[in-house]
C-alpha positions as CSV (number, residue, x, y, z in Angstrom):
1,X,101.7,119.7,60.1
2,X,98.9,121.9,61.4
3,X,98.5,121.8,65.2
4,X,95.1,122.7,66.5
5,X,94.8,125.3,69.2
6,X,91.9,126.2,71.6
7,X,90.8,128.7,68.9
8,X,89.9,125.8,66.6
9,X,87.0,125.0,68.8
10,X,84.6,127.3,67.0
11,X,81.3,125.8,68.1
12,X,80.0,124.1,71.2
13,X,78.9,120.6,71.5
14,X,82.0,118.7,70.1
15,X,82.0,120.3,66.6
16,X,84.8,122.1,65.0
17,X,88.4,120.8,64.4
18,X,88.8,117.1,64.5
19,X,91.8,114.8,63.9
20,X,91.8,111.1,64.4
21,X,89.1,111.3,67.2
22,X,90.9,114.0,69.2
23,X,87.8,116.1,69.2
24,X,85.8,113.2,70.6
25,X,88.4,112.7,73.4
26,X,88.3,116.4,74.1
27,X,84.5,116.4,74.4
28,X,84.7,113.4,76.7
29,X,87.2,115.2,78.9
30,X,90.0,112.7,78.1
31,X,92.0,115.5,76.5
32,X,91.2,119.0,77.6
33,X,90.4,121.6,74.9
34,X,93.3,123.7,76.2
35,X,95.7,120.8,75.5
36,X,94.2,119.7,72.2
37,X,97.2,121.0,70.3
38,X,99.5,118.6,72.1
39,X,97.0,115.7,71.6
40,X,96.8,116.4,67.9
41,X,100.5,116.8,67.5
42,X,101.1,113.5,69.3
43,X,98.4,111.5,67.3
44,X,98.9,112.7,63.8
45,X,101.4,110.8,61.6
46,X,102.4,111.3,58.0
47,X,101.2,108.7,55.6
48,X,104.7,107.1,55.3
49,X,104.9,106.7,59.1
50,X,101.4,105.4,59.3
51,X,102.2,102.8,56.7
52,X,105.1,101.5,58.7
53,X,102.9,100.6,61.7
54,X,102.6,96.9,61.6
55,X,99.3,95.1,62.0
56,X,100.9,93.2,64.9
57,X,101.3,96.4,66.9
58,X,97.7,97.6,66.4
59,X,95.0,97.1,68.9
60,X,91.3,97.7,69.3
61,X,90.0,99.8,72.1
62,X,86.5,99.7,73.7
63,X,85.6,102.7,75.7
64,X,82.9,102.7,78.4
65,X,81.7,105.6,80.5
66,X,80.2,105.2,84.0
67,X,78.6,107.5,86.6
68,X,79.3,106.0,90.0
69,X,77.1,106.3,93.0
70,X,78.9,108.2,95.8
71,X,78.4,105.4,98.3
72,X,79.9,102.8,95.9
73,X,83.1,104.5,94.6
74,X,85.4,102.1,96.5
75,X,83.6,99.0,95.4
76,X,83.5,100.3,91.8
77,X,87.2,100.9,91.7
78,X,87.9,97.6,93.3
79,X,85.9,95.7,90.7
80,X,86.9,97.8,87.6
81,X,90.6,98.5,88.6
82,X,93.7,96.6,87.5
83,X,93.2,93.7,89.9
84,X,89.5,93.8,89.9
85,X,86.9,91.2,88.9
86,X,86.4,92.6,85.4
87,X,90.1,92.5,84.5
88,X,90.3,89.0,86.0
89,X,87.5,87.9,83.7
90,X,89.0,89.6,80.6
91,X,92.4,88.1,81.2
92,X,90.9,84.7,80.7
93,X,90.2,85.5,77.0
94,X,92.6,85.2,74.1
95,X,93.6,88.5,72.6
96,X,93.0,90.6,75.7
97,X,95.7,93.2,76.2
98,X,94.9,95.5,79.1
99,X,92.3,97.8,80.7
100,X,92.8,101.4,81.9
101,X,90.4,102.9,84.5
102,X,90.3,106.7,84.4
103,X,88.5,109.2,86.7
104,X,87.4,112.6,85.4
105,X,89.4,115.4,87.1
106,X,86.4,117.7,87.1
107,X,83.7,115.2,88.0
108,X,85.1,112.6,90.5
109,X,82.0,110.4,90.0
110,X,82.6,110.0,86.3
111,X,84.9,107.1,85.2
112,X,85.9,105.6,81.9
113,X,87.4,102.3,81.0
114,X,89.6,101.7,78.0
115,X,89.8,98.0,77.2
116,X,92.4,97.0,74.6
117,X,92.1,93.9,72.5
118,X,94.2,92.4,69.7
119,X,91.3,92.3,67.3
120,X,87.5,92.7,67.1
121,X,87.3,89.0,66.5
122,X,89.0,88.3,69.9
123,X,86.6,90.7,71.7
124,X,83.6,89.0,70.0
125,X,85.0,85.5,70.9
126,X,85.3,86.7,74.5
127,X,81.7,87.9,74.5
128,X,80.5,84.6,73.1
129,X,82.6,82.3,75.3
130,X,82.2,84.1,78.5
131,X,78.6,85.4,78.0
132,X,77.3,83.8,81.2
133,X,80.1,85.1,83.4
134,X,79.9,88.5,81.8
135,X,76.2,88.9,82.5
136,X,76.6,87.6,86.1
137,X,79.4,90.1,86.8
138,X,77.5,92.9,85.1
139,X,74.5,92.2,87.4
140,X,76.7,92.2,90.5
141,X,78.2,95.6,89.5
142,X,74.9,97.2,88.5
143,X,74.4,98.7,92.0
144,X,77.6,100.7,91.7
145,X,76.5,103.0,88.9
146,X,73.7,105.2,87.8
147,X,74.9,105.3,84.2
148,X,76.9,102.8,82.1
149,X,77.2,103.4,78.4
150,X,79.5,102.3,75.6
151,X,81.2,105.3,74.1
152,X,82.5,103.3,71.1
153,X,84.9,100.9,69.5
154,X,88.2,102.2,68.1
155,X,91.2,100.9,66.2
156,X,94.4,102.3,67.8
157,X,96.5,103.6,64.9
158,X,99.4,105.0,66.9
159,X,101.1,104.0,70.1
């Protein structure tokens, strides 16, 4: 297996070596470019091992990025954290697994959430069934951030 090193990052702007989204994570700051070799090594599987992963163990992950207002950090963490209003709402839905809230080590006002669902259908059912509650909570939390954007939707292929 080839393990990427910092030298593999030949061009700026998230181009160069990529393996199963590791370059995306490095660009987002989830995995530092200096540690990308470890990330690639831990995420790459041979085709035989990948085949053994059962559908039951797979999940879907939805990643959101936020830029939090300095005067609202505590409120943001309280609402988006493990016992917050968002997780409380998500827990009511079939297929919800968990949420991780992460803060950027280099930029303490930048946060990301990683929401794990059993399937895209479960996530879509949640959005349909809880649309009103979702919109109300989103409006209440609007004042906490200057930026809120969906990074993407991913299938977790290793765990």
